[in-house]
C-alpha positions in Angstrom: 60.7 127.8 83.8 60.6 124.0 84.2 57.6 122.2 82.8 57.1 118.7 84.1 54.8 116.3 82.2 53.8 113.0 83.7 52.1 110.2 81.6 50.4 107.3 83.3 50.5 103.9 81.6 47.6 103.4 79.1 46.4 107.1 79.2 46.6 109.8 76.6 49.0 112.6 76.8 47.4 115.8 78.4 49.0 118.2 75.8 48.3 116.3 72.6 44.9 115.6 71.0 44.1 111.9 70.1 45.3 112.4 66.5 48.6 113.9 67.7 49.2 110.8 69.9 49.6 108.6 66.9 51.9 111.1 65.2 54.1 111.7 68.2 53.9 108.1 69.5 53.2 107.2 73.1 57.0 106.6 73.7 57.9 108.2 77.0 61.2 109.5 75.7 59.5 111.5 73.0 57.0 112.8 75.5 59.8 114.0 77.8 61.3 116.1 75.0 58.3 118.3 74.9 59.3 120.6 77.8 62.7 121.2 76.1 60.9 122.5 73.0 58.6 124.7 75.1 61.7 126.2 76.9 63.4 127.0 73.6 60.3 128.6 72.2 59.9 130.6 75.4 63.5 131.8 75.3 63.1 132.8 71.6 60.1 134.9 72.4 61.8 136.5 75.4 64.9 137.4 73.4 62.7 138.9 70.6 60.9 141.0 73.3 64.3 142.2 74.7 65.5 143.1 71.2 62.4 145.2 70.6 62.7 147.0 73.9 66.4 147.8 73.1 65.5 149.1 69.7 62.8 151.4 71.2 65.4 152.8 73.7 67.7 153.6 70.8 64.9 155.2 68.8 63.9 157.4 71.8 67.4 158.7 72.2 67.6 159.6 68.5 64.2 161.3 68.6 65.0 163.3 71.8 
């Protein structure tokens, strides 16, 4: 999944609240790093779900 964020000059970032803008800065390079973090988080959750499903399959075989 690709997330594309566009920031216009002089406008706030759509994802961050106003207090977050100061902490993250309005630097375009920092803003462009956000989708990468979202992708890593998504992959981590997906891998966790796959691991859980695999463990269930093993459990069912043992119980059968």
